[in-house]
C-alpha positions as CSV (number, residue, x, y, z in Angstrom):
1,M,-12.0,169.0,262.2
2,E,-11.9,168.8,265.8
3,D,-15.7,169.0,266.1
4,V,-16.2,166.2,263.5
5,G,-13.3,164.0,264.3
6,P,-14.6,162.6,267.8
7,L,-17.8,161.7,266.1
8,A,-16.0,159.7,263.2
9,Y,-14.2,156.9,264.9
10,P,-14.9,153.8,262.9
11,P,-17.2,151.1,264.4
12,A,-15.8,147.6,265.2
13,D,-16.7,146.6,261.8
14,A,-15.3,149.6,259.8
15,S,-17.0,148.3,256.4
16,A,-20.3,147.6,257.8
17,T,-23.3,148.9,256.0
18,G,-26.2,147.2,257.6
19,P,-28.8,148.8,260.1
20,R,-27.2,151.2,262.5
21,S,-27.4,150.4,266.2
22,H,-29.8,152.8,268.2
23,G,-28.5,154.3,271.5
24,S,-24.7,154.4,270.3
25,G,-22.4,157.1,269.1
26,T,-22.7,155.6,265.6
27,E,-26.0,157.1,264.7
28,R,-25.0,160.7,265.9
29,R,-21.7,160.3,264.1
30,D,-23.5,159.3,260.8
31,A,-26.0,162.2,261.3
32,V,-23.1,164.8,261.5
33,L,-21.2,163.3,258.6
34,D,-24.6,163.3,256.5
35,H,-25.2,167.0,257.4
36,L,-21.5,167.8,256.4
37,S,-21.8,166.1,253.1
38,S,-25.2,167.7,252.1
39,R,-23.6,171.0,252.7
40,G,-21.3,170.6,249.5
41,T,-19.0,173.4,250.3
42,A,-15.1,173.3,249.7
43,E,-14.6,173.3,253.6
44,A,-17.0,170.0,253.8
45,V,-15.0,168.4,250.9
46,R,-11.8,169.1,252.8
47,L,-12.9,167.7,255.9
48,L,-14.4,164.5,254.4
49,R,-11.2,163.9,252.4
50,E,-9.1,164.2,255.7
51,L,-11.4,161.7,257.5
52,H,-11.2,159.2,254.4
53,K,-7.3,159.5,254.7
54,E,-7.3,158.6,258.2
55,W,-10.0,155.8,257.9
56,P,-9.8,154.7,254.2
57,D,-11.8,151.5,254.9
58,V,-14.8,153.1,256.5
59,S,-17.4,152.9,253.6
60,I,-19.8,155.5,254.8
61,V,-17.0,158.2,254.9
62,Q,-15.9,157.2,251.3
63,R,-19.5,157.3,250.0
64,L,-20.3,160.8,251.8
65,M,-17.0,162.3,250.6
66,H,-18.1,161.3,247.0
67,E,-21.5,162.8,247.5
68,A,-19.9,166.1,248.9
69,Q,-17.7,166.2,245.8
70,R,-20.5,165.9,243.4
71,T,-22.6,168.5,245.3
72,Y,-19.6,170.9,245.3
73,R,-19.2,170.4,241.5
74,E,-23.0,171.0,241.0
75,H,-22.7,174.3,243.1
76,S,-19.5,175.4,241.6
77,W,-20.7,175.4,238.1
78,G,-20.6,178.9,236.6
79,R,-23.1,180.2,234.3
80,P,-21.4,181.7,231.1
81,S,-21.6,185.5,231.0
82,A,-23.2,187.4,228.2
83,A,-19.8,188.4,226.9
84,E,-18.5,185.0,227.0
85,L,-21.6,183.7,224.8
86,R,-21.1,186.4,222.5
87,A,-17.2,185.6,222.0
88,L,-18.4,181.9,221.5
89,V,-20.9,182.7,218.8
90,Q,-18.4,185.1,217.0
91,D,-15.5,182.5,217.0
92,P,-16.6,178.9,216.9
93,R,-12.7,178.1,217.7
94,R,-13.2,179.4,221.2
95,R,-13.9,177.0,224.2
96,L,-15.3,177.9,227.5
97,I,-13.2,176.2,230.2
98,K,-14.9,176.2,233.7
99,D,-13.1,172.9,234.9
100,G,-11.1,170.2,234.2
101,A,-13.7,168.3,232.2
102,D,-13.9,171.1,229.7
103,L,-10.2,170.9,229.6
104,L,-10.3,167.1,228.7
105,D,-13.0,167.8,226.2
106,L,-10.7,170.5,224.4
107,V,-7.7,168.0,224.6
108,V,-9.5,165.3,223.2
109,S,-10.9,167.2,220.3
110,L,-7.2,168.5,219.5
111,L,-6.0,164.9,219.6
112,K,-8.6,163.8,217.0
113,K,-7.4,166.8,214.8
114,I,-3.8,165.5,215.2
115,Q,-5.2,161.9,214.3
116,R,-6.7,163.3,211.2
117,D,-3.5,165.1,210.2
118,L,-1.6,161.7,210.6
119,T,-4.2,159.8,208.7
120,Q,-5.5,162.0,205.9
121,G,-3.1,165.3,206.1
122,T,0.3,166.4,205.4
123,L,1.7,165.2,208.5
124,P,3.4,161.8,208.0
125,A,3.3,159.4,210.8
126,T,6.8,158.2,209.9
127,I,8.3,161.1,212.0
128,F,7.4,159.0,215.1
129,W,9.4,156.2,213.8
130,N,13.3,155.5,213.9
131,E,14.2,154.2,210.5
132,T,17.2,153.3,208.6
133,E,17.9,151.5,205.4
134,L,21.5,150.4,206.1
135,E,22.1,147.1,207.8
136,T,25.4,145.2,208.3
137,L,24.9,141.5,207.9
138,P,27.1,138.8,209.3
139,G,30.4,138.9,207.3
140,G,30.2,142.7,206.9
141,K,28.0,142.6,203.9
142,K,25.6,145.6,203.4
143,S,22.0,145.3,202.9
144,K,19.2,147.8,201.8
145,Q,16.6,146.2,204.2
146,R,14.6,149.0,206.0
147,L,14.7,148.9,209.7
148,R,11.8,150.6,211.7
149,F,10.8,151.1,215.3
150,P,9.0,153.8,217.2
151,K,10.8,156.6,219.0
152,D,10.6,156.6,222.6
153,E,7.7,157.9,224.8
154,N,9.4,161.1,225.8
155,L,9.8,162.3,222.3
156,I,6.0,161.2,221.6
157,S,5.3,163.4,224.5
158,D,7.5,166.4,223.5
159,Y,5.7,166.4,220.0
160,L,2.4,166.4,221.7
161,A,3.3,169.1,224.0
162,Y,4.6,171.2,221.1
163,S,1.4,170.5,218.9
164,L,-1.0,171.3,221.8
165,R,0.9,174.6,222.6
166,Q,0.6,175.8,218.9
167,S,-3.1,175.0,219.0
168,L,-3.7,176.7,222.2
169,A,-1.6,179.7,221.7
170,Q,-3.1,182.9,223.3
171,S,-5.4,180.8,225.2
172,G,-3.8,181.1,228.6
173,I,-3.7,177.3,229.0
174,L,-0.4,176.0,230.4
175,I,1.1,172.8,229.1
176,D,3.9,171.5,231.1
177,R,6.2,168.6,230.4
178,E,7.8,166.1,232.8
179,V,6.4,167.8,236.1
180,Q,7.9,166.3,239.1
181,I,5.8,165.3,241.9
182,N,6.2,163.1,245.1
183,R,9.8,164.0,245.5
184,N,11.9,161.7,247.9
185,S,14.6,162.7,250.4
186,K,17.2,162.6,247.4
187,G,15.2,165.0,245.3
188,A,14.0,162.7,242.9
189,G,10.3,161.8,242.2
190,D,7.7,160.7,239.7
191,R,7.1,162.7,236.6
192,I,3.8,163.5,234.7
193,D,4.2,163.2,231.1
194,L,1.8,166.4,230.4
195,L,0.2,168.6,232.8
196,L,-2.5,171.0,231.6
197,Q,-3.7,173.9,233.6
198,A,-6.5,176.6,232.7
199,P,-7.2,179.8,234.6
200,A,-10.7,178.7,235.4
201,Q,-12.4,178.9,238.7
202,A,-15.8,178.6,240.4
203,D,-18.1,181.7,241.0
204,P,-16.6,182.5,244.8
205,A,-20.0,183.8,245.7
206,H,-21.5,180.4,245.3
207,A,-18.8,177.8,245.7
208,P,-15.3,178.9,246.8
209,R,-12.5,176.9,245.1
210,L,-11.1,173.7,246.8
211,P,-8.1,174.3,248.8
212,D,-4.8,174.0,246.7
213,A,-6.7,173.6,243.3
214,P,-6.6,177.3,241.9
215,L,-6.9,176.0,238.5
216,A,-8.7,173.6,236.0
217,Q,-6.3,171.0,235.7
218,A,-5.7,167.6,233.6
219,A,-2.9,165.0,233.7
220,I,-2.0,163.2,230.7
221,E,0.0,159.8,231.0
222,V,1.5,158.8,227.6
223,K,2.2,154.9,227.0
224,G,3.5,153.3,223.9
225,N,1.4,150.1,223.0
226,W,4.8,148.2,223.7
227,H,5.0,149.1,227.4
228,P,5.2,146.4,229.8
229,H,2.8,148.0,232.2
230,L,0.4,149.3,229.6
231,K,-2.7,147.4,231.3
232,T,-1.9,148.6,234.8
233,A,-0.5,152.1,234.5
234,M,-3.9,153.7,234.1
235,E,-4.8,152.8,237.5
236,N,-1.4,152.3,239.2
237,Q,0.2,155.7,237.9
238,L,-2.5,157.9,236.8
239,V,-5.4,157.3,239.1
240,D,-3.5,156.1,242.3
241,D,-0.7,158.4,242.2
242,Y,-0.7,161.4,239.9
243,L,-4.5,162.7,240.2
244,P,-4.5,162.7,244.1
245,T,-1.2,164.3,244.2
246,L,-2.5,167.0,241.8
247,N,-5.8,167.2,243.7
248,T,-7.6,166.8,240.5
249,R,-10.2,164.4,239.2
250,H,-9.4,164.6,235.4
251,G,-6.7,162.5,233.6
252,L,-6.3,161.1,230.2
253,Y,-4.4,157.9,229.4
254,L,-3.0,158.4,226.0
255,I,-1.7,155.2,224.1
256,A,0.6,155.7,221.1
257,Y,-0.2,152.9,218.7
258,F,2.5,151.5,216.4
259,P,1.5,148.3,214.4
260,N,3.5,145.2,214.8
261,D,3.6,144.5,211.1
262,Q,5.7,147.8,210.4
263,W,8.2,147.0,213.3
264,T,11.3,145.4,211.8
265,A,14.1,146.3,214.2
266,A,14.8,144.5,217.4
267,E,15.9,147.4,219.5
268,R,12.7,147.4,221.3
269,K,10.2,144.5,221.9
270,P,7.2,145.0,219.7
271,P,3.5,144.6,220.9
272,A,1.6,141.2,220.3
273,A,0.7,140.5,216.6
274,G,-3.0,141.2,215.9
275,Q,-3.4,144.2,218.3
276,T,-5.3,146.8,216.7
277,P,-6.3,150.6,217.6
278,Q,-9.9,149.8,217.6
279,A,-9.5,146.9,220.2
280,L,-7.0,149.1,222.4
281,G,-9.5,151.9,222.4
282,E,-12.4,149.6,223.4
283,T,-10.4,147.9,226.1
284,Y,-9.0,151.2,227.7
285,N,-12.3,153.0,227.3
286,I,-13.9,150.3,229.4
287,Q,-11.1,150.5,232.1
288,A,-11.3,154.3,232.1
289,D,-15.1,154.1,232.6
290,Q,-14.8,151.7,235.4
291,L,-12.3,153.6,237.3
292,S,-14.3,156.7,236.7
293,Q,-17.2,155.2,238.2
294,T,-15.6,153.5,241.3
295,R,-13.4,156.4,242.1
296,D,-15.7,159.3,241.2
297,L,-13.2,160.6,238.7
298,D,-13.2,161.9,235.3
299,V,-10.7,159.5,233.5
300,R,-10.7,158.9,229.7
301,A,-8.5,157.0,227.2
302,F,-7.3,157.8,223.7
303,V,-5.5,155.9,221.1
304,L,-3.1,157.8,218.7
305,D,-2.7,155.8,215.8
306,R,0.8,156.0,214.4
307,T,0.5,153.7,211.5
308,A,2.9,154.7,208.7
309,R,1.1,155.4,205.5
310,R,2.0,152.9,202.6
311,P,3.9,154.5,199.7
312,A,1.9,154.7,196.4
313,Q,2.4,151.6,194.1
314,R,4.5,153.6,191.8
315,N,7.0,154.7,194.4
316,T,7.8,151.2,195.6
């Protein structure tokens, strides 16, 4: 860092990307940074990250940091061994986890299975709703009108953690709930809804692991479709806060969808009428793609539809 630092002071116009002035230290600085980025090693990524933290508005530092990260990921990919390939062929349920992207692929496939169970299987979506058929009307009169509103996000996250653990038993993948990060002086801090960690690593002979990143990691942020910060939390919480703190690029923004027309109690403000899981998926997949491209991340969105199935006509 001491060798690179003196060459990395930003020019007067820190965001300038035009022709470089000859005969100044800028050209030499940029040549050193270009060389550092092209190495694509864990140490190069670490140094460029530190420089980016010191000068976040210097466009060349940010660009070269992203290039170094891409080069590092290319070098750190480990070819499956013959034993791993045999195990995959013998048991199609097995998945090879080499990094956070593989971990997210696995989680999304399991979430799709949970969705099929909710939509077509034996698991009723009503377990995610609070329901009662007894209401006291003005004057003390009783009514059998059904009242329904969703369970809170913590209970939804608890179920997802339980379900994923059941599916991933014996896999060595850790699933933690309410992991606390960014603690303040009073001991309080932010809490990640779900954190997945897999014992995957790069081949140390070709690309040592990044500092402080011993595991493949993926963070999941869960939001109900009624949440007042639904539109901004993917960026403000997941991307700006959780992923940098965990030193990982991989995150999933999971939206629990509860339809407005099945919401009959006033305990929680329902979402806007006309909202559909398809529209939510399109909107937040676009947002995830944009954040992934601009921040050099792997961010995805998933909508879990909690629509309660209608009872058969003979049962109504």
